[in-house]
ZABA-973884 format. One record per residue (C-alpha): x, y, z; residue in three letters. Coordinates in steps of 0.05 Angstrom, whole numbers, plus 5000, padded with zeros to 4 digits. Layout:
XYZAla
...
***
This chain:
481542229199Met
477242519150Arg
470542349123Arg
469642579052Phe
465442308993Asp
468241918932Thr
466541458872Ile
468640698873Val
472940558811Thr
472839818814Gly
469739308845Asn
471038498831Arg
470237778855Pro
477337538880Val
475036918910Ala
468836498932Asp
464936988976Gly
469737608974Tyr
470738168931Arg
476038708921Glu
472239408924Leu
477439978900Arg
475140728910Phe
478641408897Ala
482941778956Trp
484142518955Pro
490942618933His
495643008974Asp
503243188947Asp
507542878991Gly
506342359050Arg
504242569108Arg
503742229181Ala
496842089174Asp
497741709115Asp
493540929108Pro
500240519123Val
498239839122Pro
494939549187Gly
490040209193Arg
483040179166Phe
477240629151Phe
469540559146Thr
464340679096Leu
456640799094Arg
454540069071Ala
447140279051Gly
442740899053Gly
442541409102Arg
440141169163Tyr
440340309143Asp
444039969164Pro
445440529219Ala
452340379237Leu
458840359190Arg
462339879159Arg
469739759181Pro
474839579131Phe
483139429130Ala
486639789076Phe
489039259024Ser
492139768981Asp
494340558975Trp
497441028930Arg
498741658931Pro
496241778860Ala
489941748894Gly
487541018897Asp
485640588945Ala
482139798963Ala
479139319010Cys
477738609011Val
471438409032Phe
467637859047Gln
459237819033Leu
456737719103Arg
449738109103Gly
446238689076Arg
452039219082Gly
456438789050Thr
451338509000Glu
450839388995Tyr
457139438975Leu
457838878930Ala
452839148874Ala
456239758874Leu
458839908803Arg
465540428778Pro
463041138784Gly
457340978848Asp
457741488914Gly
461441208972Leu
461841539044Asp
468441409073Val
472341619147Leu
479441469150Gly
484241309151Pro
483541029230Leu
487140619282Gly
494340379294Arg
498140009237Gly
503839529237Phe
510939729249Gly
517739579207Arg
521038989226Pro
527138959269Pro
534138959228Arg
536038319207Gly
529438009213Ser
525737599167Arg
518237809161Pro
513537329161Met
506737529139Leu
501237079160Val
493937179129Ala
487436819138Gly
479836939119Gly
479737629104Ile
485737759137Gly
488337719080Val
487838419051Gly
491838799105Pro
497238199098Met
497838359019Leu
498339189029Tyr
503738959080Leu
507238439031Ala
507938968982Ala
510139529026Thr
515539069056Leu
517038788988Ala
517939608965Ala
522439679027Asp
527139099024Ala
528139268950Ala
530339928974Ala
535339619032Gly
531139829092Leu
529439019111Cys
529338369091Glu
524238049034Ala
517637869075Pro
514837199063Ile
507737099061Leu
503236439084Val
496836499069Val
491236039102Gly
484635719070Ala
479335139088Arg
479835069013Thr
482135268951Ala
476135668927Ser
476636158980Leu
483736298962Val
484437008922Pro
490036688872Val
489837238828Ala
492337758883Met
497937428916Leu
504937578899Pro
510037138867Ala
512636608929Gly
506736628964Thr
505335969008Ala
498435749011Val
495235219050Cys
488634929053Thr
485334429105Asp
483033999056Asp
490133949011Gly
485434248953Ser
491334738942Ala
497934818967Gly
500734549025Phe
496534079057Ser
493934319130Gly
494034999165Thr
499435589164Val
502035359233Thr
503434739203Asp
507434979148Trp
510435359201Leu
513134899245Ala
517134629182Ser
519435249158Phe
526535599168Asp
525836339142Pro
533436339144Gly
533836919192Leu
530937069263Pro
523337179243Pro
517937739259Ala
511537509257Phe
505337909228Tyr
499137599225Ala
491937879211Cys
485237209209Gly
480836809256Pro
482336859327Thr
484336109333Pro
490336269274Met
491636849310Met
493036579373Ala
497135939348Ala
502236459313Val
502736699380Ala
505036089404Ala
509336069349Val
512036659360Ala
513236549436Ala
516735849413Ser
521736259377Arg
522736859419Arg
520437289366Ala
516237899366Pro
508937839334Tyr
504338449316Glu
497238129310Ala
491738579274Ser
485038339317Val
478238249282Glu
473038559327Gln
466938839323Trp
467339599311Met
460840019328Ala
464640779317Cys
471240589299Gly
474541239336Val
474640909413Gly
468041219439Ala
464440659454Cys
469040139473Ala
464339589437Gly
470639289415Cys
475039309476Ala
480438639478Val
482238359534Arg
490438349546Leu
494737909591Arg
495438359640Ser
487738419655Gly
487639029626Glu
483239219561Tyr
485439549487Ala
480039829446Lys
481739569380Ala
479640169344Cys
484140709372Ser
489640269403Asp
489739759345Gly
487539379313Pro
494539259310Val
496939019378Leu
503138649406Asp
500437949401Gly
504737719460Ser
500138149507Thr
493337919479Val
488837419513Asp
487236999462Trp
483336429501Glu
479337019527Ala
477937189451Met
475836509433Ala
***
């Protein structure tokens, strides 16, 4: 983890109310244990020095060792409106990488990546990483399924070829939810589930994974104040009755251990 000042390299709309922000990442020769792997996140100062007071957390939607990183964010308030107005060359205050990322799928399994809403960002990065691993013979090719309420909320131009799109209103792709789609899909191999999105979707994927006795890694979406495990404001209740901190124990957790009803 490190804090650094950098510059914006790109800022564009990708769907209705969603944008992709790209920025320069300090270049290091070779990969390090602290690289921003899929599922990890960073925080930005989204405004002036004191307003808003809290930094904003964002998952990596892309990272390249040559010195480039990105996130997908939704316009939700003053902080994200400030970020949406940034232009190439503007300054950014970054802290990261933070948190725990996704693990590799078990050998011989089919990675099934499920994204909804703002959860599409980290799943795009995971899909690209696993596709590269598959090309190198390290795992099976992943399958990405993206769900949204309607077509205008789907970042079509960002999706890799072969992505399954599901819309609640049937305006694009499959008519129904991602779990409706999963219920009728045969991956051809034992599945390994990965997901990020709204809590009801994550809970539904947990049920699908349990029914197939498949592993499930879930990147939970919790409000994070500090982002480093100090304030415990992002606590996630587990089925054991214990709590995990989304920012330091996660945000990627074993989805079978999360008390999804408590998060509803």
